[in-house]
Every structure is written in structure tokens, then in C-alpha cells.
N, C-alpha and C positions, 0 to 999 in steps of 0.2 A: 371665869375666863383667865387663861394663862397667856400673858403677853411677853414676848421677847423682843427687846430692842437690840439692834446690831450697829455698833458705832466704832470706828477705828480708835477714837479717843474720847475722853470726857472733858478735854480741855478745848479752849478756843470757842468761837461762836457756835459752830455746829455741835461740837461735843457737849458744851455747856447746856445748849438747848435740849439735847437728848436726855441729859441727866435730870434737868428740871422736869421734863415730862415724866420720866420714870418715878421721881419722887411724888409728883402730883397725882399720878395714877395710883400709887400706893396710898396716898391720902384719901382717895375715893374708895379704898378697900379692895383694889384690884391686885392680882398676883403678877407683879412686874419684875423682870430680870433684864440685865444688860450684858451683852457679850462684847468684850473689848480686846484690843491688842495689848495695852498696858494699863494696869490698875493702880490708882492712887487712892489712899483712904482705906477704910475698913468696912465698907458696905458689903455685906455678905451676898447681896443680890447682884453685885457686879462681878462678873466671871471673866477670867482671862482664858485665852486659847493658846496652848503651847505650840511652838513651831514644829513643823515636820523635822524629823531627825536629820535628814539630808540638808535641810535649810540651815539648821544649827551649825553644821560643819562648814557649809559655804559661807555663812555669816561671819565666820572667823576671818575670812578674806575680805568680804564686802557685805554691807548690810543688805537685807532683802529689798529695801527700797532702791538702792543703787543697782542691784541686779535687775530689778524690774524695769529700770529706766535705761538699761544698756542700749536697746535699739535706737534711742534718741541720738546716740553718738553719730549715726549716719546722717544727721541733719545739723551740720555745724552752723548754719545760718538761722536756726530757729530763734524765736523770741524767748530769751532766757528769763525774762521778768514775768512770764506767764506760766502757770502750772499746766502740765500735760501728763495725764495718767494713763498707763497702758493696762495695768491690772492683768498681766498674763502669767506672772510668776506665782506658782502655787505654794505660798509660804505657810499657810495656816489651814488645818483640816476642819474648817468651820462646819460643813454639812454633817460630819459625824458627831460633832459636839452638839449641834442643834437637835439631831436625832435623840441624843441622850436626854436633853432637856425637855423635848416633846411639847413645845408650846402649842396653843390653839391658833395663834396668829403672830406674824412677825412684822415688826416695824423696822425697815431698813433706814438708816440715817446716812451720814457721810462715811463711806467705807473704803475710801482710797488709801493712798500711802502703802500700797501692796498688801492690804489686809484681806479683802474679799475678791477673789478672782472672778472675772466675768462669767466663766463657765461654771462656777460653783453656785450661782444664784438659783438656777432651776433645780439643783439638787437639794435645796432646802426643803422642798416638797411640803410647803404650808402656804396658806393664803398670805399674800404679801401686801403690805402698805408701805410704799416707798416715799419717804419725805425728802424732797430734793432741796439741798442747801445751795446748789448752783446748777449749772447746765450740763455737767459731765454725763449724767445718765442718758442723755439723748444726743450727744455729740460723738465725734470720732476721737475724743481724748482730751480736748480742752475743757477747762472749767467755766470759762466765759468766752463766748464766741467773738466778742468785740463787735465788729461791723460785718461779720461773715454770717451768711444764712445757709451754708451748705448742709447744715444738720437737717434741713427740711427735705433733703434728698438722700444722699449717701456719702457725704463728706468727700475727701480727696482734694488734691491741690490745695493743701492746708496752708493758709497764710501764716499761721503761728509757727509752723514747721519751716517756713521759708521754702515751701515746695510748690512746684508747678506741675507735678505729675499727678494724674488722677489716681493711679494705683500706688498711693504712698502709705505711710504708717497710719494716717487717720482713716483711710479706707479700710485697712486691715482691721483696725479696732472696731470700726462700724460694722463690718461683715461678721466679726466674731459675736458682737452683740445681737445682730439680726438673727443669726443662726441659733444662738443659745436662748434668746428670750421670746421667741415667736409664740410660745404656748404658755407663758407665765400667767399664773393666777394673781393678777396684779391690779392694785388701785394706786394711783399717783396722788400725792399731796404736795402742794407748794405753799410756802409761807406768804407769797405775794401774788397779786393779780397778774403782774407782768410775767413772772416765771410760769404761771399757769398758761398764759397765751403762748409763750415760747414752746412749752411742752406739748400743747395741743396742736401746734403747727409742725412739730417734728415728725420725722418719718417713723419713729418708734412708737410714739404715744398718741398719734392723731386719732386712733380709734379706741383709746383707753379712757376710762373714767378719771377725770382730773378734778380734785377738790382743793379749795383754798382754805387753809387753817393757819392764821398768822402765828408767828413765834410769840412767846409770852415773856414777860419780865416780872421778877418778884417785886411787886409794887410796895411791899412792906419794907424791903431792904433798900430799894431805890425809891426814895421819896425826898421831897424838898427839905433841906436843912437851912436854917436862917443864914443868909449870905455872909453876914459879918462873922459869924461863928466859923463857917466853913473856911473862909479866907484866913482867919486867925490860926486855925489848926494847920493849914497848909502853908503858912507863912507867906501869904500873898497880899498885895496892897489892898487896903480897904476902900479907897475912894477913886479907883480907876474903873473904866469899863474894860472887862476882860473877855477876850475871844478865845475859845477852847477848841482844839482839835486833837485827834489821836494819831497813832503811829502811821507813817506812810510806807515803811518798808522800802522795797525796791520795785513795787508794782506800779506800772504806768496807769493801770486801771483805777487805782485809788486816788489819782488826780492831784497829787501834791504839786505837779508842774503847772497846774491851773490855779491852785490856791495861793502859791507864793506870789505870782504877779498881781493877783486880786488884792492881797494884803498890801503889797507895795503901792498899788493904785489908791487904796483906801487911805494909806498914811499921808498921801499928798493932798487929801481933801480938808485938812485942817484939824484932824482929830488925833494927831500923833501924840500930843502932850497928855491927853487924858485917857488914852487907850493902850492896853498892853495885851500880849498874847501868852497863853499858857498851853502847854502840850503835855500829853502823857503817852506812855508806851515806849519811850526811849530816853536815854540820857542826853545831856548836852553834847552835840557833835564836836569833834576835834576842830573842824573848820567852821568858822563863823557863818551862820546862815543869815542872809539878808531878808528878813520878813517884814521890814518896814516899821516894826515896833520893837520896843524892849520885850524880851521873851523870858519866860520862866519854864524850866524843864522839870517836870515832876518825876520823870523816870517811869519804870514799869510798875504799875499799880496792880498787885495781885489779889487784893481783897476787895470785897464789895463795898465795905465802909469807906475806904479811901477813894474809890471810883465815884461813889455817890457824893462825897464831899467835893470832888473836882467838878462834877456837873453843877452842883449847887453854888459853887464859888463863881462860876462863869455867868456872864449875861447872855451869851449865845454860843451854841455849839455848831461847828461847820464840818460837814461830811462831803468833800468834793469829788466823790467817786464818779467815774465815767460810766460804770455799769455795775450794779449791785442788786442783791436780792432784797433782804429785809435786815439791814445791819443791826446787831444788838446794841451798838453804841447809840444809835438814834433812838431806839426804844428806851434805853436806860436814861438818856438825856431828857426825853419828854416826861418820863416818870418822875424825874427830879425837878420838873417844872422849868426846864431850860429850853427855850425856843431853838429850833434848828434851821440851818440854811443848807440847802443841797441843790444839785441840779435836778430837774424834772425828768428823772430817768429811773428805770428798774422799779424797785418796790418803794422808792421814796414817797410817791404820792399816796401810798396806803397809810403812811404815818403822818406825813407833813401836809397839813391843809394850808394852802397858800394864803398868807396874810391873816390866818386864823390862829395857828399855833407855831408858825414859822414862815419860811419864805422858800419858794421853789424857783430857782433861777433857770433861765433858758439854757438848754444843754450846751455845755462847754463854753459859755460866754463869760469870760473873765470879768468884763464890765458889769454884767448882771449879778454875778456872784458877789462882787464888791458892793453893789447897790443893795443887795439883800441884807448883808451884814450891817451896812449903814442904816438901812430902813428900820431894822430892829433896835439898834442902839440909839436912834435919834430921839425917841419920845419915851420918857420913863413911864408915863401912865399907860401907853400902848404896850410897853414891855411887860408890865404887870398883868395886863389882860391876856397877852400871848402866853405868859407863864402859867396862868390859871387854866387856860384852854389846853395847854400841853399836858398838864397833869390830869385833867379831866378826860382827855383822849385815852391816856394810858389806863386809867381806871375803868373806862367804858369798854375798851376793846382788847386789851392786851394783858389781862390778869392770868395767873397760873391756873386758877380754878376753871376759867372759861376754856383755856387751852386743853386741860385734861378732859373736861366733859365733852368737848367736840371730838376728841380722839376716841373716847370711850363709846360715844354714840356711833361713830363710824365703824369701829371694830365690831360692835354688836350687830349693826346692820349687815355687814359683810358676812359674818358667821351665820346669822339667822337666814339670810337669803340663800346661802350655800347649803346649809342644813336642810332647808325647805326643798331645794332643787334635788338633793340626793335622796330625800325621803320620797318625793314624787317619782323619781326615776326607779327607786326600789319597788314602789307599788306597781308601777307599770310593768316591770319585769316579772313580778309575781303573778300577774294575771294571765 
């Protein structure tokens, strides 16, 4: 079986997950290739697609991503902290490249950032398995709908665009998808149960097959390191309780505006002297942040070893997202035996078992988020049990081998059923 993955990038959460699947499929003896926008490294099975000649000329003036987003300028009141992808600008001749490679089946991954045009997907002309990293595939352009459920109908009057008009840009994107994708040979895969429910309730995928295959983590690279050693290597205090969280960027969805007051509340409970905060993903900000505790900024950690040390050095990892699929950071943390605290939203309950390997706070409750952190840190014996359960969960449900075998089984099933259908049809026509 020849499998082709299509992913804008191999970086970030979605891109890294795609590349891990590619490598794991190869380890099972499968013929796997990846089509990407930009290639890093020397893996010959990773193939880049050159831009159209006209796009190269236009890109001298503006990048293809900026050209693709030009219609958004008509919405000056849009939420600029949220991503919104139109995928209308035909920057890359992906269907022709796919035809050259001639795979048996295609696994679409995250393909935004102007990489794969909406109208190009039916031109791939192969059985498709689409792994959803977020909600974009079934919305009118947003990647997370927040509290909007218009994707269950036909979008329009999009709150993220600041629009009150039904026939707005989100309706235009929705109509393009509806027209282009109505006859797709498609199976949908989601990493979390939450995203599967959202996809099944959407107007696009309500009649499609939707499977849940959790994202995996390399449990050999992400594994517990003795805490004292991890702290020594990262120059962190040995005898403090350490709370870890990752970059918040400028996204309201990531929940830093809820984490900050939760930490401030926690600092008033009498644990300020023996507790400190560590962060990764960004350098120390120019303006002092009041987190309630002394803070250590590890900066951007680009290698697996440094990330695993950061998780191992911490007593608890906090992921305060308001809406999320199945964050790699949470998977990496539990694989390193670090209990996690998060709101009971999105895919978090698929990973965090309340008071078994972490704590699920009531959605958006600052007080309960603080309570969850305090509950984990309060009892050292309980913390050890939580840590053991976290690692056990990762080994039981989120290994790379399980990940690849589930996809291999799905690919085989799809191809066998379709080959059987065409064989039966051929026999019927020959009679």
C-alpha cells in the first residue's frame, strides 16, 4: 500500500504529528511519503511542491498567505487573535503532483496557510482520510468556533469576523466547501472524542464516517527523568514546588487571561515561599508579568530532550485552554510522568482522568483552576501516584506503534471495501 500524507508543514503540533505518523508507518514496512510546503531535513520521502509561476511573481510583492487573506480586510472588526483561513488562492499545483506520485490512499493533515485550495481537494481523485487538527474543515473559515454553532448549518453572521450579515465571508467559504466536497470519497479522523462529536454535528460531515484515533507521543523520548537531575540541568531550584506552562501567544483561546489570576489567587494561599513558576516557549517579557510567584523563563525549546527535561523538572503542568483538540503538550507532560491541570473542555478529558493522573477544573473557573493546582501540590504521596498514573496512561493509549497500527488498519479497511465494491460492480456489468 502506498500512502501519501499532505501537510502544510512538519513543524508545530499538527505538522509534528503528521511526521511521526509517517515515520511510524515506515517502521511497519509501509510505503509512506509526505507532501509539504517547505521541507526541513533530508528525508527523501518528504516532497515539496513548487509554487505556480504566476504565484512566484506575485509573491515578490506579497506572500501567498497574505494574498489569500486579502478579503479579510473588508472586516476591520474581526477578532485578530483568532485564525481564519479562506484557502481560495491557488498557490500550489498539488493535484498534478499527487497524480505523479499516484498513491493508493491520501491522508490529509493540516493543510491551511494557503497550501491546499478548497477546490483542489476533489481533484486529488483518491480515497481520502482527513485527520482534523481543529474545526476548520467543517466551518466557514475559523479554526475554533469558540461558542458559535453556526457550522451545524451554513455559517454566516460570523462573530469572529465581527459580522452581522448572513451572506458574509464565512458563508462564502462554507458554500465553496459545500459545492466542492459533496461527492468526496472521504473518511474523517479526529484525535479527540470532542472533535468527533463536533464533526458529526456539522453540516458537512454529519453523514460521513468519523473515527477517533488519538495523537501519539514518542514515549521513548518523552519519559520521566529524575527530577533533581532535570532541575540541575535546567538550572532550576531543587527544593521548590514548580508549576509549568507553555507559550500563550496572543490567542485568547489559550487561556492565559484565566491562568494569570488563578496563579495570583494561589499565591495568596500561603504557598508563595515554596512554589515557583517555570515557562517555556518564550523569553522573559520586557514588561514584568505578575504571576504571583517567582518565575523562570526557559525560552523556546526546540529539541525533544530539553522539553522532556522541562516536564520532568515540574511538579505539575497547566494547560488553561478554553477550547482545544488534543494538545501535544499535555501528551508530552503525562508521558514524562507530570500530572496536568486543565479545564474540562475539548479533548482534555481524553488524556486527563480527574484526580487520577491530573485535575479537570470546571470550565473557565479561575478558582477551580487554582484549586486543581493546589490539590496536586498539597500531598507528595498523592503526587507520586498521579505521576505514575500519568506515565501509565501514555504507555497504554498514546504510543507511536498503536498510532500507526490504527491508521494502517483503517487504510486497509477502506481500500479493501472499495476494491470489493468495484469488483462487484464490474461483475454485475459483465453479466
